Each structure stands twice: as structure tokens, then as C-alpha cells.
N, C-alpha and C positions, 0 to 999 in steps of 0.2 A: 348562621349562628355558629360560634366556635365552642371550645371546651368550656363548661360551666365550672366555676369555683364553688367551694363549699358555701361561701357566703351568698353566692347567687342562687344556689339550690335552697338554702334556708329562707331566702326572701320569697321565692316562688312557691315553695311547698309549705303549706301551713302545718305546724306541729312537727316539722322535721328538725332533728338535732343530731349532731355528730361531734362527739368530744375527743376524737382520736387525735393524739399528739405524739409524734415519734420521739420528741425530746424527753418525754416522761418515762420512756423505757418500759412501758407496761407490756408484759409478755403474754399474759392470759387473763381471761375473765373467770373469776371464781364464783360460780353460782351457789347460792345458799337456799336451803329448804325454808319455806314459809316467808320468803322475801319476794317483793314484787320485782318482776323482770321488766326492765325499761326498754322501750323501743329504740332509744338512742344507743343502748348497749349492743343491740343487733347491728346497727349502723357502724358502730366501732369495730365489732368483730369482722364485718365485711372489709372495712378499710385496713384492718391489721393484716388479714389474709392477703389482700391485693398488694400491700406494701411488701410483705415478706416474699411472695412469689415474684414480684417485680424486681426485687434486689437480686434474686437468683438469675432471672431471665436477662437482666441488664448485663450480667457478667458474661453471658453467652452471645447475645445478640445486641445489635444497636438499631435505632430507628431507621427504617428503610430497607432492612435485610429481607430478601425474598426467600421465603421458606418453601413454597410450592407454587409452580406455575408462575403467573404474574409477569410473563415476558412481554415485551413490546417490540413492534416493527415499525420503523419510520421510513417514509418516502422523502428522500432528500430533495425532490423536485417540487412536490406539492405541499410538503409539510404535514401530510396526514399521518397520524400515529395510531396504530391499532394496538390496544391494550387488552390482553386476555385476562380471564379470571384467575384468581390465585389467593394465596395466603401470604401476608406481609406482616412483619413485626412492626407495630406502631404503638407508641405510648404504653410500653410494658406489657403488651399482649399481642398474640398472633391473631390477626383480624382478616376475615374473608372479604374480598373485594370483587364486585361483579365486572364484567367486561365493558369496555367503552371505546369510543373513537374520538380522538382529539385532532385539532389542527393548530400547529405551532409555527413560529417563524423558522425559516430555513437558513437564516444567517445568525451567526453568534452561537453562544452556548445557552441552551434552555434546559432547566431542570423540570423533569416530568416526575410526578409523584402522586401522593395520596392526600386528599383533603378529608379531615375528620371534624365532625360537628356533633353536638349533643342536643337532644330535645327531651323534655319531660312529658310523659304520656300518662294521662289520668283515665279514670273509669269512663269519662265522657267520650274520649276518643276510642277507647278499647273497652267495651262492656264486659269482656271476659275477665276483667280484673276484679269484678265484684265477687263477693263470697259465694261459693258454689255448694256449701254444706246444706243439703236439703233438710227441712224440718227443724232447723235451729233458729234461734233468735237473730243470728247474724246473717241469715240467708239474704242475698241480694244487697248487702251493705257494702259500702266502699272500703277498701283496704289500702295496702301500700301502693304507691305510685311507682312508675318504672322510669329508669334513665336510659333512653335509646341512643346508641352511638351509630351514626351514619358515616360510611366510608365510601368514597368515590374517587375515580381517577381525575387528575387535573395537572396543570402546569403552573409554574411560578409566573405571576403576572396575568393570569386569566380573569381576575376580578371575581371569582366565585367565592362563596361563603365557606367558612371553616378554616381550621388551622392546617397549614400546608407542611407536609413531611416529604422532602425530596427522596427519590428512589433511583432514578436514572439521570444521567447527564447526556444530552444530545448536542453534538458539535456539528454545526452547519448541516443539520439533517441526518447525521450519522450517530447511531447510539454508541456511547462509550461502554467498553466492557466493564462488568461488575463482578467483584469477588464474591464467591459463594460462602454463606455462613456455615457453621459458626467460625469466628476468628477469635480464638482465645488470645487475649493480648499478651499474657505472660509466655505462653507457648510460642506464639508467633514471633515475639521479640527474641526468645532464645534461639529459634531457628535462624532468624535474620542475622543475629550476631555470629553464629557459627558459619553461616554461608559467607558472610563478609570476611571473616578471619581465614577461612579455608581457600577462598578464591581470590582474595585481594580486594575486590570491589563488590561482589555479590550481584553483579549486573551482567547477564549474558542471556542468549537465546537458547532455549532447550530444543524447540522443534518449530518448523514452519516460519511464519512471520516474514515472508519474502515480499518485496516490494516490486510491483510490475506497473509499467506505464500504460495508461489507458488513453482513450481519445479525448482530447481537450474539448472544453465547452465553447459555445459560441461567443461568450463574453471574454474569452482569453484565459479563463482559469484552467490550471492544469489539473488532470484527473489521474489518480493512481489507485491501484488495487492492493490492499494489504491482506495477505493470505492469513488464514487462521493459524493458531500455533500457541505455544507456551513459552514463558520466559520468567526470569527473576530480575526484579528491578530494585536495586539497593537492598537486596536480601528478601524482598517481598515477592510472593508468587503472583504472577499475572497470566491469566488465561483468557485468550481471545477465541471464543468458540466458533465464530463464523468469520468469513472474510469481510473486510470493511472497505467502504468507498472513501477515499481521501481526496478532498478538493483543496488545492493549494493555489490561492490567487498570487502567483509570483509576479513580481515586477522587477525590471532590470535596474541596475545602477548606470546612470547615463553620464557620458563625458562629452562636452561640447568641443567639436572640431570646427574652427572658423577659418574661412578664406583658404581652403585647399585649392591649389592651382593645378589644372590639367591643360594640356595642349590640344587644341581643336585640329584634328587631322582628317576628318571625313567630310564628305559633301554635305552642305547644309540641308539639302532636300531629303537625303536618305537617312540622316541621323548618325550618331556616333555612340558607341557603348563606352561608358566611363566606369572604371573600377576604382573605388576609393582606396586610400592607403590604410585606413583603420576601420575594418569591418568587425562585426556586422553593423549595418545601418539600422537604427531605430526609427528615425524620421529626418527628412531634409528640411532644414529651416530656411535656407536661402540658396538660390541657384542663378548665377549671373553669366550671361554670354554676350559676345559682341555679334550683332546681326547686321546684315546689309539690306537697306530698304531704299525704295524710290518713292518720292512724294511730289505732287504737283503744288507749286507755290505761286502765289499772286504777288507781283512786285508792288512796291509802295507807290505813293502818289507824287513822290519827288525824287530827283536825281540823287544817288548815293544813299538811298534808304536801306535799312536793314530789314530783311524778311525773316520772320520766325519760322522755324521748322516745326512740324506737328508734334514731335516728341522731344523730351529732354534727354539728358546724358548722351549728347552727340559727341563722338570721339573724333571723327574726321569727315570731310566732304570730299568725295572721290570724283564726281562729275556733275557739271551744271550745263544744261543745254536747252535751247528753244528752237523747235523746228530743226533746221539744218545747221544752226549756229551753236558751236560749243565754246563756252567761255573758259578762260585760263585762270587758274588759282594764283593768287598773289599779284596778278596784273589787272584782272577785271573784278575779282571778288576775293574776299578772305573770310575765314570762320571766326566769328566773334560769339562766344558762348554757344547758345543753341540756335544761332541765326546765320543767314547768309549776308555778309556785310559788303555793300557795293561802293564803299567809300574810296577804294584805290583810285578811281577816276578813269578807268578803262571803259570798254564796251559794257553795256548792260541792257536788259530788256526794257521795253517801253513801259511807262508808268501804267499800272492797272492791268498789264498783260500777265499771262501765266507762263511758267517755265518748269522744267523737271530738274530734280536734284537727287542724285544717288549718294547716300551717306551711310556711315556706320555708327551704331550707338550701343550702349550698354542696356541689356534688357533682362528683366526678371522673368524666368520661365518656370514651368513645372516639369519635374522629372517624370519621365515616362518609363514603364516597365520596371518599376523600382523593386529591387530584391535586397537581400542582406549584403551583397557585395558591391552593387552599383546600380546604374540606371542608364537610360538612353536620352541623349540630348539632340534635339532637332533645331536647325536654324543657325548654328554657330559658324562664323567665318573661319575658314581654314587658315591656320597659322596664328590664330589669336588664342587668348587664355580663357579657360572656363573656370569660374570661381564658384566653389560650392562650400556651404556650411551645413553641418549636419550633427545629429546626436548619435554617438556611438554607444551601443549596449555592451558593457564590459562583461566578458565571461566570468562565471562565478560557480562555486560549489555550494549547494544547499544540502543540509543534513536533516533527516527526519528522525525524531526520537520519541519514546514513550516514557511517561513518568509512572510512578508506582500506582496511580489511579487509572492508568490506561489512556490518559489524554495524549493527543498527538501534538508535538511541539516541533516547530521548524526553526533551524538556526541558519543564518546567512553567513557565508564566508567572506573573505576579503576579495573584492573583484579586482581583476587586472587583465590587461590585454594579453599578457603572457604570464604563465605560471601563477594562476590565482591560488590563494591559500585556503585550505579546507578549514571549516569551523571546528571548534572543540565543543564537545558535549559534556556537561557536568557528570561527575561519577554517579550522582543520584538518579540519572536518567539513562535509558537504554537507547543507544544508537542503533537504528534498524537499517538505514540505507542512505547513500549519498547520491545526489542528482547533479550531473554536470550541466549547467545551464549555458548552452552555446547561443541561445536566443536565435535559433534558426529552426524553421519548421520541420526540417528532416534530421536535425542533430540534437538529441538530448539523451544522454546516457545515464542509466540507473545502475548503481553499484550496490549490491547487497553485501556490505562490508561490516555488518554487525558481528560482534564477538559471539561465537557459537560454542556450545559445550562439545567436548571431544568424548565420544562414546568409547566403551571398553573394546569394541570391535576395531575401531580405528587405532587405539593404542596398541592392541595386539598385532595389527598389521604393520604399524610403525616399528615395533620391536623386531618382527620377522625381517623387515626390510633392512634394518640396521645390522642384524646378525648376518644376512646375506652379503652386505657391503663389506663387513669386516672379514668374512671368509674369502671373498674375492680379492680384497686387498692383501691378505696374507699369502694367497696363491701367487699373486703378481710379485710380491716381495721375494718369494722363494725363487721364482723364475729369474727375476733381475739379479738376485744374489749369485745364482749359479752362472749366469751369463757373464758376470763381471769377474769371476775367479780366474786365476791363472790356469793355463792348460794342464800343468802337472798336478795341480791341486784338485781340479774338478774331474779328473779321470774317474769314471765309474759313478759319478754323482749326477743325477738328473732329476727332473720334475715330470711326473707322468700326469697329464691332464685327464687321464681315464676316458679317453674318447673311444679307444679300441684296444686290441691286444698286441699292437705293433711294437710297443716299447717293452714287452715282458721278455724275460730270459727263457729262451726255448730249451736250454739245457738243464733247467731245474724244474721239478714237478711243481705245477701250479695248484694251489688249494683254494683259490678264490676266483670269482668271476666278476667281470666288468659289464654292468648293465646300466645304460642311460646315464653315463658319467659317474656311477657309484661303484665302489669296490664292495662286493657283497659276497655272502656265502653261496656256494654253487649248489645247484640241483644235480645230483650224481645220476639218478635214474629217473627216467620219465617214459612212460609207455601209454599208448592209447588203445582202447579196446572198442571194437565196433559193436553196434547194437545187434542183437540176434535178429534173424529174418522174421521171427514171429512178432516182433515189436512193431506193429503197424500204428499203434496209438500210444500216447505217453503212458508209461507203466511205472509202478513202484516196486521196491524190493519186497520180498516176502516178509510178513510180519504177523505177530499175534497181538490181539487187543487185550490190554490189561488196564484195569481201573486204578489210576493213580490218585485222583482226587474226585470226591463225590459230594454232591450237595442235594439231598433228596427233599429238603424243605423248600417252601416257597412263601412269599409274603402274601398278606391279605390285601383286600381292596377297600377303599373308602371313597365316597363321593366328595368331590371338590365343588364347593359352591352349588349345593343341590337346588337352591331356590333361584338360581340364575339372577342373583342380585349384583349388578355391575352397571356402571355408566355406559352409555353408547360409545362405540369406538369412534375416534376422530376420523375425519376425512383422510384419505391416502393420496399422496401426490408422488408420482414416479417420473424421474427425468431420464431420458435416454439420449446421450450417455449421462450417467450421474457424475462421473469424474472424467475429465479430459486429460489424458497423458499422451505426450508425443515426444519424439526424438528428432532433432534436426542435426544432420551430419554434414560437415564441411571438411573436405580434404585440403590440407594446407600445402604439403610438400610434393607428395607422389600420389599417383593413382594406385588403385589396388594392384599389388604386385603378385602375380602368380607365374612361376617359371617352371619349365620342365627341361631337364638336362639328362645326358647320358655320357659316360666316360668314353673317350676314344682311345685308339691304340697308342698314340704318341703321348698320352698323359694329359691331353688338354680336355676342353669341354665343348660340346657341340649341342645346339638346340635339337631336341628330339621330340617328335610328335607321333610316336608309335603307339601300340596298345599298352605297353607297360610304362606308366608315368609316375612321377613323384611330384607332388604339389606342395609348395611352400608359400605361406602367406606371411608377409612381414608388416608389422605395424610400426611405422616410423615414429609417430608421436600422436597423442590424443589428449584432449583437455575438455573439461565440462564448464560451461558458462550459462548462467541463468538467462533466459530469453528476456528481451526488453519489452516485447509486446505480447499480449495475449492474442492468440489467433482466433478468428471468427469461425464458428461452426454452427450448424443447425442443430438445435436441441428440441427434441420432441418431449411432450409431457402428457401424462394421463392423470385424470382426477377421478376418484371413486370414493364411495362411502357416504354420499350425501343422502339425507332422508327424503321421503316423498314431499314434494312441494317446495324444496329448497332450490332457489333459483339464484345463480351466481350473477352479480352485477358486473364486477370487474375482476380481472386476473392480471397481476403484475409480477415480473421476474426481475429483481434487482432494480426496481423503479421503472422498468420498461413495460409498457402496456402490451399484453399478449392475449387479450380477450378474443376468442374465436369470432369470426364473422357470423357463423351459423350455429 
């Protein structure tokens, strides 16, 4: 049963009337003394109150907004959806919904939401509705009936009764992120317009949302992991609270390569490796070689007969013999089609006797040890041609994007054997990452090239770097200017790099000091004082205690929740480690450089390994790149907080069964 209309309620409930009409603009009921109060007026007051409150709530929420709890967890492999209890705004009211477990399809987009139905309850179904005023004439008499609203979890297309209100969208078994209410349309639109005007597009990543390649599925579908994070898409806020599993059934664009020729150079018995000209290979459609075979043939029943060879596509006859007699081509026999023709009139075997023929023919074979670059051919005659036709998988760039609702959208680029073109993503969607599809098992690169917001720390660091660059540029200009001047002009002019005091004028009193490349004010006097012999433990100077700030008062106490009225704590799950962070270092140019030197008498430098050493570590270059693969580690988990008698049936982690054996 779905929602009941006023007409349906009037037909089912005898004596029920409701004259509420919003178009009449009746604001209040004006009750008068001495006048009869009608039951329909009470119904009108209820309808007016619901309509007025519903207008306010509709301005704050929309159907399907999750107010409290109400989260769902989907298993992308089995389609099992666990829905927890919560409060969801449905049909102009926040309604409480109990927990449930659903089973949905794992392919395509499925809407999971709430089904709402109404039933009329009379005093027959609920005796408590009868009058409870003891000692009155109306005791035990029936009164007003009740309209019960039933709210349950369901999904679109499950065939259950009731009106369906979508709450979540599940794409291929992965729950799409949902914006938290309230979303005031006027305020949201103003923020959206400001964001687009200030940033240009209003589409960028605030934090997280990195794309990492996972292990592909058995059916060939590609698997990626999208990390949690925040972003703005077309000026709208998008929050992905947890990482998402992305399944992309990528298929290549194929190009047919027909009759590619390769020379057979290896022995027919051992086989020959053939590397194609246009890799990678997706499938081999045809492979033809010339093979050498020997067959036993029975001669015809008359002189000059033609004897068919056992196979077609014969190219040449190399040798014909019977016992110790070898027949000559063109004199005793000739090749006619796929047969040995004895019409030349020379010597020939007796009618009905057998003889041997060695010949070559074109044969369709199967490629062995097939990979993306080539295959192995067995049986080809050396010096002949190998003809192969195959389908080439053209390399391509694919881009993953998110729309304002959090749905994942894939865009395919223009495939090409060399220099494929990356696809463009609409400005109304957020480009997260680009995948280079090389269609090889070991080559598929993920680039996290989405536009990311620049923090104020990064801006400050950039400004400092720019100031340092300008300072260094000015210093080098001064040095270059002095070096290019004429000798007579630049006498007495120099640039001091402030490395030491070697360029300072010894004949003039110096009132500054050079420390670490800086010209600074000097310290004229500095002295050290030893600790007294009596100081065997840390000591403080002599002091007198004085009261500077005093608070003699203190706060009182009050019991918090003295009756211990609270819901039981949920179960606690701890992962060890909860977050996996690691750093992979790769040295590109030089190994770690640590050198120890000391000056010699002649002014040179010599390697020194004595007790007094100076260590210098030079970093040639460094760069940070997001890893393409998540590493595999062992994760321990502990579960606690379950009540007595609660027995766990199954435990899954990201769809993987992790139920302990004991």
C-alpha cells in the first residue's frame, strides 16, 4: 500500500471529513462560545499545521536527506547492502527508519532509498484506541482512528509495496557520496557563483582524491582506488568521506593489420620468435607459413595419371621417389594444382603402387607464446615468408572525472600508435586522474593531474623562493658588471660575497661581522663563567616568592546524566596499522655523497681520514611522485564491545572475507 489520498481516507473511514484547501488562504480557526465544534475542523487544523511546517522544512531539506545515521555499506562483489538505522527526511517530515539488509544488482546504477506506505488502524486492531475515561458514558467507546506511516529500506525495482524515495545511488556496487543537509539553495547558489568568479571554473581538488591502480579482476575489468577527500565541482562542495573502489571495464580501440610479412630464418623444429611491427597485439586473426612435408601417395590405375596430394595450398614439389628410384621434375612429372601430374611421359611408378613425395605448402598455424610484442612460430621453412594478420590495441589516454553529484565519469581520448591525444573534461566536472592505457600487463600509468588548490603555505614558500632568486640574480649582475668594467674604472670596486673576512680592509677599523654569509652587528664582549663546584645538581638563582595572581575561588560540581540514560556504545573496531604511510626513495644521478678533506701545504686538497673530520652531504635533485600501486601489508584487527550472546557470522574488509577460522 502506498500513500493514501484524502479521497481514499474518506472512503475507508466512515464519518471522516477534511475541508482543508490551501487555495482558500484560511489562516486560523476562530472558535466561538456556544457553537458546536466539528470533527472536520480538527482535521483541518491538523492539515494546516502540517502544511505550514512542511513549507518551512522543504526550504531546508529535500526528500532523501539523511539527518542522522542512515548510512549504508555495499559489497561490490555480492551486492549485499547493510543499511543502518537513522532519521531521513521523507515527505515533509523527519522519519525514523529501522536497520535492514538488501541484495542489489552489482552492475549499473541502483538507487537505494526508503519505501513509505500508509495504513489505517482502528480500535479493532488496537484496542487502546477506545475511550479510557473511567466512569463516563463514553468509556470503552470507539474514537478517532489512526493513520500509520510505515518506513522501510528498499531499492528501486525491488517490487515491494509503497512509494519509493531515493536516498543513495550505488554505481557497480560502490556507494556514491552524498552531500550532507541542509543545503539552502539561495546560499549555496551565492557561494557557487562567487567560487566560479574567483577561481575561473569553480572546479578543483581541496584535499585527497588521489587515484591509485589496484589489481585487475579476473574478467579483465580494471580496478582503481580513489582516496577520500574534498573538492568543489562547478562551485558545489563535494565531500568523499571514505575511499572508493572504482571498477572500469576498459576496452581498447583495435586496428586491423593484415598480411604482415616476416622472413623465416630459424630451424623449423626449434621455432622462431617473430616480433610484429605494430605492437601491442590484442589477438592474432591469421598466421600462415610455408611448411615442408613428406607424404606417401598411391599412383593411379593408368599411365600418365595425376595423383592428388593429401593437402591443398601446395607451393612446390621438391622430391619424388620410390625405393631407390628418384624421379626428375619436368621430365617424369610436373606439379598441376595440388597433384603430381605424370603426363610428361617419362618414367613413373607402376599403377597402384605407392611412392613418397616431399613438398611445401601454405599452412595455417597457431601462434605460440603469444605476448604483446610477438609470438613463436614452429615449422616454417627457412628462407620463406611468414604472413600474419592481427588486431593491434592502440594506446590511449583515459580520464576519470567526478560530477557535482559525486558520480564517476570516464572519458576516452583519441587512440593512436604514437602520440595519442588526451580527452577533454567539461568544466562542469572535476578531472581527477589520467590513465595511460598501453594495453600491456605490466605497463599502465596513472597520473593524478587534477587541478588542486594552492595553500597559503605553498604561496608563502613560492614568494620566498622568488625573493631568493631575485637576490641571487642581483648579486650575479653586480659581479658581472664589475668584471666587465675597464681596469682604470673598477679600481677599488669589488663585490664581497661575504664568505669570510679576506676581502675586508685591514687598515680601517671594522665595526661589523660576517657570519654565515651575512653582514651583521658584532658581539664585542663575550665571556663564559664556570659553574661553582657546589653545583652538583641543576640549581636556580636566588629568588623570593611573591603572589602576582591569585584565584582563591573554585567551581562547584554537578552530576552529568545521573540516571545513566544512554544508548549502548557501538562495537569498536581497531586496525593495526590504521593508516599506512611509507616513502620509497630512488637515487637517480649520484649515490649519497659524503666527503672528508683537509688542506695541504701546497694549497691543494687531499682525502683525509683522521680524527678531525668535516662531513658534507649534497642533494643533487629530488622529486615526489605518487605511487602507482598500493603495497600489500598485513593488517591486524581487533573487535570489542559486543554484548553477551552476539555471535558474528561474517567479517569483511573492503569486500574481502576476513572471518577468523576459530
